[in-house]
MDTraj code that builds the backbone (N, CA, C; nanometers):
import mdtraj as md
import numpy as np

residues = "MET SER ARG GLU ILE ILE LEU TYR ILE ALA THR SER LEU ASP GLY TYR ILE ALA LYS GLU ASN ASP ASP LEU GLN TRP LEU GLU GLU ALA GLU GLY GLU GLY ASP ALA GLY TYR SER ASP MET TYR GLN SER ILE ASP THR VAL ILE MET GLY LYS ARG THR TYR ASP TRP VAL VAL ASP HIS ILE GLU SER PHE PRO TYR PRO ASP LYS LYS CYS TYR VAL PHE THR THR SER LEU SER GLY GLN ASN GLU HIS VAL GLU PHE VAL ASN GLU ASP ILE VAL ALA PHE THR LYS LYS LEU ARG GLU GLN GLU GLY SER LYS ILE TRP MET VAL GLY GLY ALA GLY VAL LEU ASP PRO PHE ILE LYS GLU GLN LEU ILE ASP GLU ILE ILE ILE THR ILE THR PRO HIS LEU LEU GLY SER GLY ILE PRO LEU PHE LYS ASP SER ASN PRO PHE GLN ASP LEU GLU LEU VAL ASN THR GLN ARG PHE GLY GLN MET VAL GLN MET HIS TYR LYS VAL LYS LYS LYS VAL ARG".split()
xyz = np.array([
    [0.0780, -0.1487, 0.0131],
    [0.0183, 0.0133, -0.0008],
    [0.0968, 0.1221, 0.0294],
    [0.0932, 0.2659, -0.0886],
    [0.1986, 0.3236, -0.1139],
    [0.0835, 0.4397, -0.0208],
    [0.1736, 0.5544, 0.0024],
    [0.0992, 0.6334, 0.0794],
    [0.0525, 0.7379, -0.0139],
    [-0.0594, 0.8065, 0.0690],
    [-0.1288, 0.8876, 0.0221],
    [-0.0831, 1.0492, -0.0123],
    [-0.0893, 1.1035, -0.1193],
    [-0.0386, 1.2282, -0.1510],
    [-0.1687, 1.3500, -0.1473],
    [-0.1740, 1.4435, -0.0467],
    [-0.3020, 1.5373, -0.0225],
    [-0.2080, 1.6658, -0.0741],
    [-0.3158, 1.7223, -0.1784],
    [-0.2793, 1.8823, -0.2104],
    [-0.3931, 1.9459, -0.1096],
    [-0.3508, 2.0098, -0.0024],
    [-0.4496, 2.1235, 0.0484],
    [-0.3948, 2.2767, 0.0406],
    [-0.4690, 2.3421, 0.0027],
    [-0.4944, 2.4709, -0.0672],
    [-0.5730, 2.5448, -0.0903],
    [-0.5538, 2.6899, -0.0389],
    [-0.6475, 2.7859, -0.1023],
    [-0.6108, 2.8434, -0.2241],
    [-0.7324, 2.8736, -0.2580],
    [-0.7233, 2.9557, -0.4554],
    [-0.8743, 3.0710, -0.4022],
    [-0.8235, 3.1608, -0.4925],
    [-0.9077, 3.2412, -0.5254],
    [-1.0514, 3.1582, -0.6030],
    [-1.1172, 3.2603, -0.6410],
    [-1.2406, 3.2323, -0.6953],
    [-1.2269, 3.2090, -0.8078],
    [-1.1298, 3.2400, -0.9014],
    [-1.1116, 3.2615, -1.0451],
    [-0.9972, 3.1909, -1.0502],
    [-0.9467, 3.0884, -0.9638],
    [-0.8522, 2.9775, -0.9453],
    [-0.6740, 3.0438, -0.9185],
    [-0.6801, 3.1379, -0.8880],
    [-0.5199, 3.1795, -0.8406],
    [-0.4818, 3.1284, -0.6789],
    [-0.3465, 3.1008, -0.7218],
    [-0.2894, 3.0896, -0.5485],
    [-0.2197, 3.1934, -0.4812],
    [-0.1815, 3.2824, -0.6065],
    [-0.1002, 3.4137, -0.5829],
    [-0.1189, 3.5032, -0.6589],
    [-0.0448, 3.6170, -0.6458],
    [-0.0264, 3.7332, -0.7573],
    [0.0889, 3.6873, -0.8215],
    [0.1119, 3.7357, -0.9175],
    [0.2195, 3.7592, -0.9689],
    [0.3307, 3.7459, -0.9150],
    [0.3702, 3.8436, -0.8011],
    [0.4961, 3.8784, -0.6987],
    [0.5130, 3.7745, -0.5960],
    [0.4149, 3.6740, -0.6263],
    [0.4031, 3.5528, -0.5085],
    [0.3379, 3.6252, -0.3863],
    [0.2463, 3.7672, -0.3986],
    [0.1892, 3.8850, -0.3031],
    [0.0355, 3.7223, -0.2689],
    [0.0441, 3.7267, -0.1321],
    [-0.0689, 3.6571, -0.0517],
    [-0.1352, 3.7323, 0.0382],
    [-0.0874, 3.8741, 0.0214],
    [-0.1797, 3.9168, 0.1597],
    [-0.3360, 3.9602, 0.0973],
    [-0.3592, 3.9282, 0.0136],
    [-0.5440, 3.8889, -0.0054],
    [-0.6051, 3.7482, 0.0879],
    [-0.5062, 3.6891, 0.0521],
    [-0.5274, 3.5660, 0.1377],
    [-0.5123, 3.5595, 0.3209],
    [-0.4543, 3.6343, 0.3449],
    [-0.4406, 3.6525, 0.4609],
    [-0.5665, 3.7699, 0.5361],
    [-0.6292, 3.8523, 0.4632],
    [-0.7149, 3.9199, 0.4777],
    [-0.8350, 3.8604, 0.4765],
    [-0.8327, 3.7276, 0.4196],
    [-1.0027, 3.6555, 0.4154],
    [-1.0235, 3.5938, 0.5385],
    [-1.1760, 3.6703, 0.4973],
    [-1.2652, 3.6419, 0.6529],
    [-1.2905, 3.4718, 0.6712],
    [-1.2124, 3.4216, 0.7346],
    [-1.2596, 3.2794, 0.7316],
    [-1.2763, 3.2470, 0.8841],
    [-1.3003, 3.1107, 0.8823],
    [-1.3587, 3.0879, 1.0273],
    [-1.2724, 2.9811, 1.1009],
    [-1.2222, 2.9494, 1.2066],
    [-1.1412, 2.8717, 1.2691],
    [-1.0480, 2.7976, 1.1980],
    [-0.9774, 2.7074, 1.1835],
    [-0.8622, 2.6696, 1.0888],
    [-0.8722, 2.6128, 0.9424],
    [-0.9974, 2.6034, 0.9209],
    [-1.0633, 2.5455, 0.7596],
    [-1.0215, 2.4151, 0.7842],
    [-0.9899, 2.3524, 0.8683],
    [-0.9484, 2.2038, 0.8641],
    [-0.8092, 2.1596, 0.8805],
    [-0.7599, 2.2568, 0.8739],
    [-0.5771, 2.2563, 0.8558],
    [-0.5394, 2.1688, 0.9938],
    [-0.5945, 2.1919, 1.0803],
    [-0.5461, 2.0730, 1.1703],
    [-0.5694, 1.9731, 1.1913],
    [-0.6924, 1.9107, 1.1646],
    [-0.7031, 1.7660, 1.1211],
    [-0.6371, 1.6897, 0.9896],
    [-0.6025, 1.8419, 0.8752],
    [-0.5195, 1.7529, 0.7681],
    [-0.3993, 1.7672, 0.8147],
    [-0.3636, 1.8073, 0.9020],
    [-0.2005, 1.8621, 0.9609],
    [-0.1674, 1.6952, 0.9842],
    [-0.2535, 1.6717, 1.1158],
    [-0.2547, 1.5665, 1.2048],
    [-0.2172, 1.4356, 1.1375],
    [-0.2973, 1.4309, 0.9736],
    [-0.3118, 1.3106, 0.8879],
    [-0.1718, 1.2906, 0.8559],
    [-0.0892, 1.3810, 0.8240],
    [0.0003, 1.3850, 0.7375],
    [0.1562, 1.3443, 0.8464],
    [0.2402, 1.2942, 0.7826],
    [0.4274, 1.2971, 0.8267],
    [0.5427, 1.3735, 0.7581],
    [0.4911, 1.4237, 0.6460],
    [0.5776, 1.4622, 0.5505],
    [0.5093, 1.5778, 0.4718],
    [0.5813, 1.6473, 0.4268],
    [0.5374, 1.7588, 0.3920],
    [0.6755, 1.7775, 0.2020],
    [0.5812, 1.8451, 0.1367],
    [0.6727, 1.8468, 0.0552],
    [0.6021, 1.9933, -0.0626],
    [0.7424, 2.0718, -0.0890],
    [0.7060, 2.2051, -0.1282],
    [0.8009, 2.2563, -0.2637],
    [0.7850, 2.3467, -0.3096],
    [0.8802, 2.3637, -0.4174],
    [0.9626, 2.5063, -0.3501],
    [1.0851, 2.5629, -0.3796],
    [1.1657, 2.6379, -0.3731],
    [1.1039, 2.7938, -0.3333],
    [1.0316, 2.8148, -0.4352],
    [0.9890, 2.9561, -0.4279],
    [0.8524, 2.9463, -0.2892],
    [0.7961, 2.8585, -0.2584],
    [0.7053, 2.8524, -0.1629],
    [0.8041, 2.8173, -0.0244],
    [0.9020, 2.7727, -0.0321],
    [0.9552, 2.7509, 0.0993],
    [1.0212, 2.8909, 0.0996],
    [1.0739, 2.9502, 0.0211],
    [1.1393, 3.1104, 0.0623],
    [1.0214, 3.2064, 0.0997],
    [0.8997, 3.2087, 0.0529],
    [0.7892, 3.2877, 0.0412],
    [0.7725, 3.2346, 0.2465],
    [0.7596, 3.1192, 0.2639],
    [0.7114, 3.0658, 0.4121],
    [0.8582, 3.1087, 0.5068],
    [0.9371, 3.1424, 0.4470],
    [1.0990, 3.1518, 0.5506],
    [1.1302, 3.3056, 0.5663],
    [1.0113, 3.3529, 0.4544],
    [1.0759, 3.5440, 0.4573],
    [0.8969, 3.5773, 0.5436],
    [0.7994, 3.5107, 0.5456],
    [0.6861, 3.5785, 0.5878],
    [0.6372, 3.5245, 0.7169],
    [0.6911, 3.3822, 0.7685],
    [0.6195, 3.3487, 0.8945],
    [0.7265, 3.3332, 0.9826],
    [0.7099, 3.3904, 1.1095],
    [0.7823, 3.3910, 1.2364],
    [0.8799, 3.2746, 1.2462],
    [0.8318, 3.1505, 1.2707],
    [0.9009, 3.0490, 1.3002],
    [0.8258, 2.9310, 1.2141],
    [0.9225, 2.8480, 1.1802],
    [0.8951, 2.7228, 1.0419],
    [0.7825, 2.6770, 1.1144],
    [0.6933, 2.6663, 1.0240],
    [0.5446, 2.6099, 1.0678],
    [0.5348, 2.4426, 1.0386],
    [0.6536, 2.3688, 1.0168],
    [0.6388, 2.2081, 1.0246],
    [0.7789, 2.1998, 1.0652],
    [0.7719, 2.2077, 1.1927],
    [0.8955, 2.1765, 1.2690],
    [0.8998, 2.0045, 1.2800],
    [0.7751, 1.9712, 1.3246],
    [0.7225, 1.8117, 1.3529],
    [0.7637, 1.7187, 1.2490],
    [0.7377, 1.7287, 1.1333],
    [0.7030, 1.6823, 1.0071],
    [0.8615, 1.6849, 0.8918],
    [0.8593, 1.5544, 0.8333],
    [0.9594, 1.5497, 0.7029],
    [0.9642, 1.6684, 0.6343],
    [1.0199, 1.7264, 0.6098],
    [1.0022, 1.8220, 0.4914],
    [1.1181, 1.8272, 0.3788],
    [1.0594, 1.8333, 0.2565],
    [1.1392, 1.7992, 0.1130],
    [1.1020, 1.9562, 0.0127],
    [1.2020, 2.0374, 0.0012],
    [1.2193, 2.1412, -0.0782],
    [1.2690, 2.0861, -0.2091],
    [1.1919, 2.0941, -0.3217],
    [1.2539, 2.0700, -0.4504],
    [1.2776, 2.2112, -0.5032],
    [1.4588, 2.2019, -0.5256],
    [1.4766, 2.3300, -0.6052],
    [1.5924, 2.2380, -0.6895],
    [1.6447, 2.3879, -0.7707],
    [1.7460, 2.3421, -0.8327],
    [1.8813, 2.4729, -0.8007],
    [1.8762, 2.5042, -0.7247],
    [1.9436, 2.6121, -0.6589],
    [2.0548, 2.5434, -0.5011],
    [1.9545, 2.4631, -0.4482],
    [2.0705, 2.4728, -0.3364],
    [2.0630, 2.2881, -0.3229],
    [2.1405, 2.2498, -0.2290],
    [2.1556, 2.0970, -0.2077],
    [2.1934, 2.0361, -0.0239],
    [2.1671, 1.9683, -0.0109],
    [2.1912, 1.9145, 0.1618],
    [2.1093, 1.9594, 0.2310],
    [2.0836, 2.0085, 0.3460],
    [1.9505, 2.0453, 0.4380],
    [2.0123, 2.1484, 0.5717],
    [1.8643, 2.1685, 0.6093],
    [1.8776, 2.2562, 0.7247],
    [1.8549, 2.2186, 0.8372],
    [1.7855, 2.2868, 0.9599],
    [1.7816, 2.2180, 1.0380],
    [1.6434, 2.1763, 1.0044],
    [1.5372, 2.2276, 0.9432],
    [1.3847, 2.2049, 0.9574],
    [1.3517, 2.1519, 0.8079],
    [1.4488, 2.1392, 0.6575],
    [1.4321, 2.0785, 0.5230],
    [1.4969, 1.9804, 0.4575],
    [1.5162, 1.9177, 0.3952],
    [1.5917, 1.8605, 0.3167],
    [1.5759, 1.8551, 0.1685],
    [1.7022, 1.9587, 0.1336],
    [1.6610, 2.0476, -0.0279],
    [1.6725, 1.9091, -0.1377],
    [1.5868, 1.9094, -0.2287],
    [1.6292, 1.7952, -0.3227],
    [1.6174, 1.8052, -0.4561],
    [1.7148, 1.7968, -0.5093],
    [1.7744, 1.8448, -0.6599],
    [1.7316, 1.6878, -0.7625],
    [1.6831, 1.6291, -0.6612],
    [1.6536, 1.4688, -0.7982],
    [1.4730, 1.5265, -0.8706],
    [1.4382, 1.4304, -1.0041],
    [1.3437, 1.4457, -1.0676],
    [1.2168, 1.4040, -0.9576],
    [1.1216, 1.5481, -0.9476],
    [1.0266, 1.5266, -0.8927],
    [0.9225, 1.3850, -0.8706],
    [0.9097, 1.3333, -0.9810],
    [0.8129, 1.2697, -1.0200],
    [0.8886, 1.1245, -0.9374],
    [1.0274, 1.0952, -1.0087],
    [1.1003, 0.9952, -0.9339],
    [1.1192, 0.9912, -0.7791],
    [1.1853, 1.0614, -0.7440],
    [1.1839, 1.1175, -0.6119],
    [1.0366, 1.0834, -0.5397],
    [0.9190, 1.1421, -0.5392],
    [0.7811, 1.1225, -0.5248],
    [0.7307, 0.9847, -0.4840],
    [0.7632, 0.9484, -0.6065],
    [0.7635, 0.7556, -0.6452],
    [0.8103, 0.6797, -0.5177],
    [0.9767, 0.7119, -0.4752],
    [1.0211, 0.6393, -0.4119],
    [0.9514, 0.6466, -0.2298],
    [0.9173, 0.7756, -0.2323],
    [0.8848, 0.8592, -0.0994],
    [0.7203, 0.7580, -0.0715],
    [0.6819, 0.7243, -0.1793],
    [0.5275, 0.7154, -0.1702],
    [0.5236, 0.5941, -0.1073],
    [0.6818, 0.4848, -0.1122],
    [0.6754, 0.3365, -0.1047],
    [0.7025, 0.3030, 0.0507],
    [0.7624, 0.4677, 0.0842],
    [0.7841, 0.3963, 0.2444],
    [0.7235, 0.4132, 0.3486],
    [0.7536, 0.3654, 0.4570],
    [0.6668, 0.3531, 0.5843],
    [0.5928, 0.5130, 0.6330],
    [0.5133, 0.5276, 0.6485],
    [0.4654, 0.6223, 0.7382],
    [0.3238, 0.6715, 0.6741],
    [0.3069, 0.8167, 0.7408],
    [0.1668, 0.8628, 0.6828],
    [0.1227, 0.9499, 0.5480],
    [0.0345, 1.0445, 0.5431],
    [0.0252, 1.0974, 0.4223],
    [0.0976, 1.1825, 0.3888],
    [0.1384, 1.2148, 0.3078],
    [0.2327, 1.3506, 0.2665],
    [0.1201, 1.4481, 0.1768],
    [0.1460, 1.5797, 0.2232],
    [0.1499, 1.7026, 0.2106],
    [0.2008, 1.8219, 0.1041],
    [0.0962, 1.7480, -0.0253],
    [0.1874, 1.8593, -0.1195],
    [0.1434, 2.0232, -0.1286],
    [0.2565, 2.0750, -0.0461],
    [0.2185, 2.2068, 0.0002],
    [0.2009, 2.3220, -0.1349],
    [0.2567, 2.3080, -0.2465],
    [0.2848, 2.3958, -0.3462],
    [0.4660, 2.4195, -0.3882],
    [0.4393, 2.5148, -0.4453],
    [0.3507, 2.5935, -0.5210],
    [0.3084, 2.5394, -0.6811],
    [0.2517, 2.5957, -0.7582],
    [0.1872, 2.5380, -0.8740],
    [0.3150, 2.4998, -1.0096],
    [0.4493, 2.5381, -0.9700],
    [0.5367, 2.4713, -1.0092],
    [0.5884, 2.3558, -1.0127],
    [0.5753, 2.2935, -0.9080],
    [0.5557, 2.1625, -0.8125],
    [0.4656, 2.0906, -0.8443],
    [0.3674, 2.1439, -0.8205],
    [0.2089, 2.0853, -0.8465],
    [0.1639, 2.0298, -0.9817],
    [0.2253, 2.0915, -1.1027],
    [0.2263, 2.0668, -1.1826],
    [0.2705, 1.8944, -1.2277],
    [0.3911, 1.8576, -1.2219],
    [0.4225, 1.7408, -1.2385],
    [0.3247, 1.6122, -1.2059],
    [0.2764, 1.6580, -1.0622],
    [0.2065, 1.5788, -0.9727],
    [0.0622, 1.5256, -1.0681],
    [-0.0110, 1.6635, -1.0713],
    [-0.1105, 1.6703, -1.1669],
    [-0.1036, 1.5568, -1.2924],
    [-0.0048, 1.6058, -1.3618],
    [0.0788, 1.5446, -1.4582],
    [0.0672, 1.4041, -1.4510],
    [0.1285, 1.3256, -1.3668],
    [0.1279, 1.2263, -1.3604],
    [0.0394, 1.1386, -1.2924],
    [-0.0347, 1.2246, -1.2435],
    [-0.1470, 1.1799, -1.1364],
    [-0.1369, 1.1277, -1.0246],
    [-0.0323, 1.2056, -0.9443],
    [0.0351, 1.1557, -0.8172],
    [-0.0637, 1.1928, -0.7066],
    [-0.1584, 1.2917, -0.7173],
    [-0.2457, 1.3396, -0.6159],
    [-0.3524, 1.2771, -0.5903],
    [-0.3936, 1.2228, -0.4977],
    [-0.4999, 1.1051, -0.4178],
    [-0.5967, 1.1915, -0.3491],
    [-0.5555, 1.3071, -0.3002],
    [-0.6893, 1.3887, -0.2209],
    [-0.6448, 1.5181, -0.2534],
    [-0.7672, 1.5716, -0.2882],
    [-0.7561, 1.7193, -0.3295],
    [-0.8364, 1.8215, -0.2384],
    [-0.8191, 1.9412, -0.1040],
    [-0.8884, 1.9783, -0.0423],
    [-0.9011, 2.1343, -0.0523],
    [-0.9575, 2.1854, -0.1304],
    [-0.9458, 2.3103, -0.2266],
    [-1.0340, 2.4256, -0.1143],
    [-0.9735, 2.5425, -0.0841],
    [-1.0637, 2.6064, -0.0045],
    [-1.0699, 2.7520, -0.0886],
    [-1.2021, 2.7960, -0.1210],
    [-1.2309, 2.8904, -0.2267],
    [-1.2263, 2.9996, -0.1239],
    [-1.1345, 3.1158, -0.1941],
    [-1.1918, 3.2236, -0.1089],
    [-1.2384, 3.3282, -0.1714],
    [-1.3068, 3.4361, -0.1011],
    [-1.4096, 3.5367, -0.1702],
    [-1.3052, 3.6615, -0.2563],
    [-1.2311, 3.6087, -0.3522],
    [-1.1617, 3.6990, -0.4217],
    [-1.1753, 3.6858, -0.5617],
    [-1.1835, 3.7999, -0.6447],
    [-1.1484, 3.7333, -0.8076],
    [-0.9814, 3.8337, -0.8404],
    [-0.9314, 3.7584, -0.8208],
    [-0.7923, 3.8594, -0.8821],
    [-0.7399, 3.9196, -1.0194],
    [-0.8031, 3.8109, -1.0662],
    [-0.7734, 3.8497, -1.2212],
    [-0.6669, 3.8247, -1.2691],
    [-0.5681, 3.8249, -1.1995],
    [-0.4450, 3.7547, -1.2876],
    [-0.3221, 3.7018, -1.1784],
    [-0.2244, 3.6126, -1.2175],
    [-0.1513, 3.5702, -1.1269],
    [-0.1295, 3.4278, -1.1110],
    [-0.0591, 3.3546, -1.0437],
    [-0.0082, 3.2107, -1.0369],
    [-0.1370, 3.1317, -1.0411],
    [-0.1868, 3.0574, -1.1676],
    [-0.2841, 2.9650, -1.1221],
    [-0.2594, 2.8493, -1.0579],
    [-0.3610, 2.8287, -0.9607],
    [-0.3310, 2.6823, -0.9258],
    [-0.2876, 2.5400, -1.0067],
    [-0.3472, 2.4960, -1.1561],
    [-0.3452, 2.4140, -1.2738],
    [-0.2887, 2.5028, -1.4038],
    [-0.1909, 2.4375, -1.4438],
    [-0.1272, 2.4849, -1.5549],
    [-0.2715, 2.3940, -1.6389],
    [-0.1640, 2.4520, -1.7643],
    [-0.2896, 2.3902, -1.8530],
    [-0.2567, 2.2381, -1.9404],
    [-0.3025, 2.1667, -2.0261],
    [-0.2514, 2.0267, -2.0617],
    [-0.2374, 1.9522, -1.9424],
    [-0.3472, 1.9039, -1.8478],
    [-0.3626, 1.8104, -1.7768],
    [-0.4331, 1.6937, -1.8149],
    [-0.4099, 1.5887, -1.7599],
    [-0.4979, 1.4682, -1.8086],
    [-0.6276, 1.4716, -1.7311],
    [-0.7166, 1.3974, -1.7951],
    [-0.8692, 1.3883, -1.7455],
    [-0.8653, 1.2898, -1.5943],
    [-0.8844, 1.3461, -1.4968],
    [-0.9050, 1.2571, -1.3886],
    [-1.0643, 1.3150, -1.3627],
    [-1.1202, 1.1877, -1.2812],
    [-1.2415, 1.1674, -1.1723],
    [-1.2216, 1.2158, -1.0915],
    [-1.3202, 1.2783, -1.0032],
    [-1.3037, 1.2908, -0.8729],
    [-1.4257, 1.2675, -0.8390],
    [-1.3851, 1.2461, -0.7087],
    [-1.5428, 1.1911, -0.6252],
    [-1.5207, 1.3064, -0.4887],
    [-1.6441, 1.3846, -0.4589],
    [-1.6494, 1.4575, -0.3601],
    [-1.7041, 1.4364, -0.2542],
    [-1.6272, 1.4195, -0.1759],
    [-1.6133, 1.3941, -0.0303],
    [-1.7140, 1.4766, 0.0811],
    [-1.6673, 1.6179, 0.0420],
    [-1.7307, 1.7176, 0.1556],
    [-1.7035, 1.8191, 0.0570],
    [-1.8234, 1.9680, 0.1461],
    [-1.7730, 2.0403, 0.1249],
    [-1.8439, 2.1328, 0.2392],
    [-1.7798, 2.2732, 0.3115],
    [-1.7687, 2.3024, 0.4416],
    [-1.7760, 2.4738, 0.4383],
    [-1.8451, 2.5045, 0.4754],
    [-1.8303, 2.6377, 0.4539],
    [-1.7223, 2.7147, 0.6043],
    [-1.6394, 2.8102, 0.5895],
    [-1.5654, 2.8343, 0.7304],
    [-1.5690, 3.0241, 0.6525],
    [-1.6971, 3.0847, 0.7353],
    [-1.6888, 3.2006, 0.7301],
    [-1.6931, 3.2288, 0.5476],
    [-1.6030, 3.3088, 0.5328],
    [-1.6639, 3.3560, 0.3692],
    [-1.6174, 3.2695, 0.2754],
    [-1.5494, 3.1982, 0.3138],
    [-1.4635, 3.0669, 0.2667],
    [-1.5343, 2.9345, 0.2534],
    [-1.5098, 2.8980, 0.1504],
    [-1.5733, 2.7220, 0.0785],
    [-1.4746, 2.6098, 0.0861],
    [-1.4934, 2.5231, 0.1624],
    [-1.3590, 2.4202, 0.0926],
    [-1.4772, 2.2971, 0.0434],
    [-1.3666, 2.2421, -0.0679],
    [-1.4312, 2.1382, -0.1195],
    [-1.3334, 2.0197, -0.1177],
    [-1.3736, 1.9129, -0.0540],
    [-1.2815, 1.7808, -0.0335],
    [-1.3220, 1.6816, -0.1262],
    [-1.2135, 1.6395, -0.2118],
    [-1.2330, 1.5205, -0.3137],
    [-1.1242, 1.4067, -0.3233],
    [-1.1614, 1.3111, -0.3453],
    [-1.0652, 1.2088, -0.3558],
    [-1.0664, 1.1839, -0.5246],
    [-0.9223, 1.1451, -0.5845],
    [-0.9452, 1.1411, -0.6905],
    [-0.9505, 0.9629, -0.6953],
    [-1.0499, 0.9262, -0.7970],
    [-1.0588, 0.8018, -0.8384],
    [-0.9872, 0.7781, -0.9308],
    [-0.8846, 0.6435, -0.8901],
    [-0.7649, 0.5768, -0.9412],
    [-0.8368, 0.4774, -1.0619],
    [-0.7580, 0.5237, -1.1856],
    [-0.7958, 0.3891, -1.2819],
    [-0.7443, 0.2644, -1.2336],
    [-0.8055, 0.1591, -1.2509],
    [-0.7387, 0.0342, -1.2048],
    [-0.6721, -0.0045, -1.3395],
    [-0.5483, -0.0659, -1.3411],
    [-0.4658, -0.0985, -1.4497],
    [-0.4462, -0.2587, -1.4359],
])
top = md.Topology()
chain = top.add_chain()
for i, resn in enumerate(residues, 1):
    res = top.add_residue(resn, chain, resSeq=i)
    for name in ("N", "CA", "C"):
        top.add_atom(name, md.element.get_by_symbol(name[0]), res)
traj = md.Trajectory(xyz[None], top)
C-alpha cells in the first residue's frame, strides 16, 4: 500500500494561488472561520513537500518554521543538502515522490506551489484534493493548475463553509490498471 498525497491549498474564486509577485496578502485578509480544517489535515500527515519559491515565502513571512515536527522536502535546482527544518531535493520530482510513497509513513502533504504541483497533476500522483475557495477575484496571478492536464475523475467527499470561504474535499478516483 503506498502512501497517499494530499493537496491542501487555498485559491481565489478565479483559480489563482498567488498574485504574480507571489503576494498572498489577499489570502491573509480573507474572512475565514476556525482553521478551515488545517489541524485535522496536519495531524494526518508526517511529510511535507514544496517548491523553493513556496519555501522562500514561508521563511520570509512566517516567524517560525510552521512544520518543525514533519519531514520536509523542498524541490530546488539551486540548493542542496539540508538545514534544521528541510532537506533540499535536486532529483526528478516524480521519481523522488514515487520512492517516497513506498516508504513507511502517513500521508504526504503537497504544499505547493504551482510549478511543483504541475508534475504531480500530470503524473496523477495526487490522491486527495482539499481546496478552500476565498471570496476574491484576482484577475491574474499564479494559477493553481497549469494547462494540458490529463482527465481525472474526482469524487466529492465533503463541502464545508468557513466564514466567507468554502472548502471542497475530493478523492481522486484511480483507474484500475
